[in-house]
C-alpha positions in Angstrom: 0.0 0.0 0.0 1.3 3.4 -0.9 1.5 6.0 1.9 -0.7 9.1 1.8 2.3 11.3 1.1 3.3 9.0 -1.8 -0.1 9.2 -3.3 -0.2 13.0 -3.0 3.2 13.3 -4.7 2.0 10.9 -7.5 -1.1 13.0 -8.0 0.8 16.2 -8.1 3.3 14.7 -10.6 0.4 13.6 -12.8 -1.3 17.0 -12.7 2.0 18.7 -13.6 2.5 16.3 -16.6 -1.1 16.9 -17.8 -0.7 20.7 -17.5 2.6 20.6 -19.5 1.2 18.4 -22.2 -2.0 20.5 -22.5 0.0 23.7 -22.8 2.1 22.3 -25.6 -1.0 20.9 -27.3 -2.7 24.2 -26.9 0.3 25.9 -28.6 0.4 23.3 -31.3 -3.3 23.4 -32.2 -3.4 27.1 -32.3 -0.3 27.6 -34.3 -0.8 24.6 -36.7 -4.2 25.9 -37.9 -2.8 29.5 -38.2 0.2 28.2 -40.0 -1.8 26.1 -42.5 -3.5 29.3 -43.7 -0.5 31.6 -44.2 0.4 32.6 -47.7 3.9 33.6 -48.8 4.7 36.9 -47.3 6.8 38.3 -50.1 5.5 41.7 -51.2 2.5 41.4 -48.8 1.6 43.4 -45.8 0.7 41.8 -42.4 -2.9 42.9 -42.9 -3.1 41.2 -46.3 -1.7 38.0 -44.9 -4.2 38.0 -42.0 -7.1 38.6 -44.4 -5.9 35.6 -46.5 -5.7 33.4 -43.4 -9.1 34.3 -42.3 -10.6 33.7 -45.7 -9.0 30.3 -46.2 -9.8 29.0 -42.7 -13.3 28.1 -43.8 -11.8 25.6 -46.3 -9.7 23.7 -43.7 -11.4 20.6 -42.2 -8.4 18.5 -41.1 -4.6 18.5 -41.2 -2.0 15.8 -40.8 1.8 15.7 -41.1 5.1 15.2 -39.3 7.1 17.5 -37.1 10.4 18.0 -35.4 10.5 20.0 -32.2 13.1 21.7 -30.2 12.1 22.9 -26.7 14.2 25.2 -24.6 13.1 24.9 -21.0 14.3 28.0 -19.1 13.8 26.7 -15.5 15.9 23.6 -16.3 18.3 25.4 -18.6 17.9 22.5 -21.0 17.1 21.9 -24.6 15.1 18.9 -25.7 14.6 17.6 -29.2 11.7 15.4 -30.4 9.9 14.3 -33.6 6.7 12.6 -34.5 3.4 12.8 -36.4 0.2 14.7 -35.8 -3.5 14.6 -36.9 -6.0 17.4 -36.3 -9.7 17.6 -37.2 -11.8 20.6 -36.6 -13.2 21.7 -34.3 -11.6 19.8 -31.4 -9.9 16.5 -32.3 -6.2 15.9 -32.0 -3.7 13.0 -32.1 -0.1 13.9 -31.5 2.4 11.1 -31.3 6.1 11.3 -30.4 8.6 8.8 -31.9 11.0 6.7 -29.8 12.7 7.3 -27.4 10.0 9.6 -26.0 7.3 7.2 -27.2 4.2 9.1 -26.1 0.8 9.9 -27.5 -1.6 12.8 -26.8 -5.2 12.5 -27.8 -8.0 15.0 -27.5 -11.5 14.0 -28.4 -13.9 16.8 -27.6 -13.4 17.6 -23.9 -11.6 14.3 -23.1 -7.8 14.2 -23.1 -5.5 11.1 -22.9 -1.8 11.1 -22.4 -0.4 7.6 -23.2 3.1 6.7 -22.0 3.7 3.4 -23.7 7.1 2.6 -22.2 5.8 3.2 -18.7 2.5 1.4 -19.4 0.6 4.4 -18.1 -2.3 6.4 -19.4 -3.6 9.7 -18.0 -7.2 10.7 -18.6 -8.5 14.2 -17.8 -11.2 16.6 -18.9 -10.1 19.3 -21.3 -12.1 22.3 -20.3 -12.0 25.5 -22.4 -12.7 27.5 -19.3 -9.9 25.9 -17.3 -7.4 26.4 -20.1 -8.1 30.0 -21.1 -10.5 28.9 -23.8 -7.7 27.4 -25.9 -7.8 25.7 -28.2 -11.4 24.7 -28.6 -12.9 28.2 -28.4 -10.2 29.6 -30.7 -10.7 26.9 -33.3 -14.2 28.2 -33.7 -13.0 31.8 -34.2 -9.9 31.7 -36.4 -11.8 33.5 -39.0 -11.5 36.5 -36.7 -7.7 36.3 -36.3 -7.3 40.1 -36.2 -9.4 40.1 -33.1 -6.9 37.9 -31.3 -3.5 39.0 -32.6 -1.6 42.1 -33.7 0.4 40.9 -36.7 3.5 42.5 -38.2 6.3 41.5 -40.6 9.8 41.1 -39.3 13.1 40.8 -41.0 13.7 37.8 -43.4 10.0 37.3 -44.1 9.1 36.4 -40.5 5.6 37.0 -39.4 5.2 38.1 -35.8 1.9 37.4 -33.9 1.3 39.3 -30.6 -1.8 38.3 -28.6 -4.2 41.1 -27.9 -5.5 39.3 -24.9 -4.4 36.3 -22.8 -4.2 33.1 -24.8 -2.9 30.4 -22.4 0.8 31.2 -21.7 1.6 32.4 -25.2 3.6 35.6 -25.3 4.6 35.7 -28.9 4.7 33.6 -32.1 7.1 33.8 -35.0 6.2 32.1 -38.3 8.6 31.3 -41.1 7.0 30.7 -44.6 8.1 28.1 -47.1 6.9 28.7 -50.7 8.2 25.3 -52.0 5.7 23.1 -50.3 3.6 23.8 -47.2 3.3 27.5 -46.6 5.1 27.3 -43.2 8.6 26.0 -42.8 9.1 26.7 -39.1 7.4 28.3 -36.2 8.7 29.6 -32.9 6.6 30.1 -29.8 7.7 32.2 -26.8 5.7 31.7 -23.5 5.5 33.9 -20.4 7.9 31.7 -18.5 10.8 32.2 -20.9 10.4 28.8 -22.6 10.9 28.6 -26.4 9.4 25.9 -28.6 10.6 25.7 -32.2 8.7 23.4 -34.6 9.4 22.4 -38.1 6.4 21.0 -40.0 6.9 18.5 -42.8 4.8 16.5 -45.3 1.6 18.4 -44.3 -1.6 17.4 -46.0 -4.9 19.2 -45.7 -8.5 17.9 -46.0 -7.8 14.2 -46.3 -11.0 13.2 -44.6 -9.6 11.9 -41.4 -11.7 9.3 -39.6 -13.0 10.2 -36.2 -12.0 6.7 -35.0 -8.4 7.9 -35.1 -9.1 10.1 -32.1 -10.6 7.4 -29.9 -8.2 5.9 -27.4 -8.7 2.6 -25.5 -6.0 1.8 -22.9 -4.3 -1.5 -23.8 -4.5 -4.4 -21.4 -2.0 -4.0 -18.5 -1.8 -0.2 -18.7 -2.3 1.7 -15.5 -4.9 4.4 -15.9 -4.9 7.7 -13.8 -8.3 9.3 -14.2 -7.9 12.9 -13.2 -11.5 13.8 -14.2 -13.1 12.1 -11.2 
């Protein structure tokens, strides 16, 4: 039997893990859908780019692709590198899977969230409430056609688009987007949060509107996996 202190520490660790994953997922969902709508910024003003993003958003139903991620964690003074695949379907379905050695999967299906840690045979289940997470990303996924209401946009040097939130959006402080005219409109994106962390993501092999099946976003814990239900 675990002691009461051990149980409390375990619950606190799980809550911190859930919060960290949801923050990253929030950033990814928000930025991926914004990124998929950006046109090449050459000879265009920030306002023109925003208008194009808002117009094209109505055409986006789902997105899938691969990614490489570099995360600078200020408190730990450490940089971590990951890669994997992602699948997103509007308005609120996500499956984000890291490759080995991290070997984790994050799934959002409506307001239900799963974090599956395969190597540790653990799965964390929690409720994804838009109220609890500053109305991100579910609320924003329904309002991306009004991008100008959420961000001040400007062009930076070397064709970099800067997005500055007009109001609080989770812990996002600033987003930089780098376009790529050869394939998918966005080559890289960099997210700065209020804690000094920096997440840089390169998107690859992105495909839009491939009619993703809803079943992709349904998670059933495999036999032998320990489940932590934080929604109870």
